[in-house]
N, C-alpha and C positions, 0 to 999 in steps of 0.2 A: 267353588271354594276355589279352582285352578285360577280363575280369573283375580281372587284376590291375592294369590299367591305370588301371582306375574307381578301387582302392582306393587305389592310390599320389595318384591325384587328391585323394581324399576326404581321405585323412589329411594331404596337402598344405595344403586346404583349410581343416582343422582346426587346421593350425600356424600356418598366417598368421594365423586369426581370433584364437589366441592368443597370439599375440605384437604384434599389433595394438591386443590389447585391456590388453595391459602398458602400449600407450603413452602413458594417460590414465586418470589415476582414476575409480575405480567409481562414487565417491558424491561431492555437493561439499557444501557448506557455506557460510553466511556471518552474519555478526553487527553489526550496524552502528549508527547515531544520526547524529543532526545538525537541524538547522532546515530550516521550510518555510513554504510561505505559499500562500495561497487566491486563489480567485479564486470574483465573484460574491457571493454572501450571506457565504462564509466571510472573503473578504477584508472585507464591509462591517463584519461583524462581531466579528471576531477580529487578533491580532496576529500577527507570525509566531512560530511558535511550534515546541521541540525532539520527536521522536518518536525511538523505537526501531524497530529492526526485526532477525529471525532466522527463518532459512529449511536447508531442506535438501532433496537432491533425488539425482536419479541421472544421470549422464551420459552418453547414447544413444551418442557420436561425440565425438572431440576436437573440434567444434565445435556440437554441439548438447547440450541438457541437458534434464529439467525440474525445476523448486524448488517445494517446497512455504514461503510465509510468513506471517508473524506480522506486522505491522505496530501498535505504538501510536501515535497523535496526539494530541496535546494540541492542546486547542481553548480559548486564552487571550484570553477577551476582553477588551475593550480597555475602558479605563474609562471613557471619555464614555458607551459603550454601556450600560456597568451605570450609570452615575451618571443620563442623558436619559433611559434605558427602561425605567427601575422595574426592576432585574433583580440585587438585592442579591445579595452571596454568589455569581453566575455563574461556572458552569465546566463545561468539559463535554469531549469525548474521541471520539476518531473510531478503530473499532480493525476489521482488515479482517485476513479468513483468504482467500491469494490460490493460486491452481494458477498456475504461469508457466513459458515456454518461453524458455529466452537459448541464443543466438545468438552465438558467440566469431567474431570474427574471425583465420584463420589468422596467427599473426606470429614475430617471431624476437626474442631481444632480453629484455629485461624488460617491456618494456611491452606494454599489449595493451588490447584494445575491444572492448564487445561490445553487443550491443542486447537489452534484456529488453521480456518484454509477459505479458499471463495476466487470467483474469477470476477474481472470485472475491464472496463475500460480506462487506459491511461493515454494522457499526454504528453510529449518530451517538448519544451520549448527552447532556443537559446535566441540570445544576441549577440552582437557587439556593434562595433563604431564600422560605417560603411563602406566599402571600398569597392573598386570596380577590379575585375581579374582578366588582363587582358591576354589572347592567348599565346602557349609558351610559358605562362608562369606554373614554376613548378607546383603541384598539390599540396597541400599537409595532410596528416592524418586524421585531424581534428574534424576538417571541411567539413567529413560525411556527415556529420550532424546539421548539416547547411545544406547538406542535399546538392556538393555542386558537383559537376559534370567533369569529368577526368577520363584520360584515353593514356595509357602508357602512363601515368603519372605528370599528366602534365593539361591543362587546359585549353580548350581547341578550342572556346567560342566566351565571346562577352558575355560576363558575369557580373553578378554583383555579389559580394560575400554582407549581408545583413544583420536576418530574422529567419528562422525558420521553425515551423513548428509538425510531427507527424504523430500523430493518433492510433491505436492500434488495439485489440484487444491483449487481454495476459489475466495469468493467475498469481496466488501467493499462498504460502503454507507457511505455518510455525507454530509455538508455542510460549508459553509465559509460568507465572506463579504470581498468586495473590496474596495479599495477606491484610485480613478484616482487620477497617478501622474502627466502624461498628456494625449495628445489626445489618445494612445493606450497603455500605461504603468501603469498597476494597482499594489497596494501593497494589497497583499489578507493573509488571515489568515482563517485557516482551520482546521477541526476535522473531522475525518474519522476514524470509527471501520472497522476496518482487520482480516478476518477469513481465517487460513486455513485448509481445511478438511483435517488430516493427517494418513487418514486410519486405522490401528488398534491402532496407536498410539494416543497419546492427540495431541485434537487441540492445531492449534498456534492461540491465539486473542491480538490483539494491538488497540491502541488508539490512535494514531500519533497526536500530535497539526503543524500546520506548519505554518509558516510566512517566504512570497518570494514574488515575482512577477512574475505577469499575462500579456504579451500582446498580 
């Protein structure tokens, strides 16, 4: 008799698990874009700029999921920096691949709120019209992104300023609001802080605000 009861309980448990699994979608996706600003050197050297993001992952419950995301953030150098710091044709971008946890607060109706954060890999790339730098040339602040070696504010060895990339780990955190358009499609607006730890170089800190679709 006890075995029969145990079997009934097991089947009931499986039934409840299957039913609960149907209460939320197994997978999650998002795509969006917007504008952002930076802190530190990013704010000093670049203007507000556009970005785009796309991601997808698994929902482990109705309130918690994991998501892998790719972000492209354009680094638009200020005209004053380009002109005053000898950076003709300067451009750059920050790209990231992150793994994040998403916690969605229980809600009713069309509006929702969530928190998101995680870690990942960030790559900052910059380029400018190639120019030789002779010993004795006074260094400019933005040249740190090109990893130009200076001593007491002066170039001491023959170098060339053209392009440079630096990759490092980093983290992000933030949150957003959602508005349900259809049963599984939501409009979202999100703000998130990203920081990459660029080793001996200056850190890269940006705060993009994104609008898009989640489903």
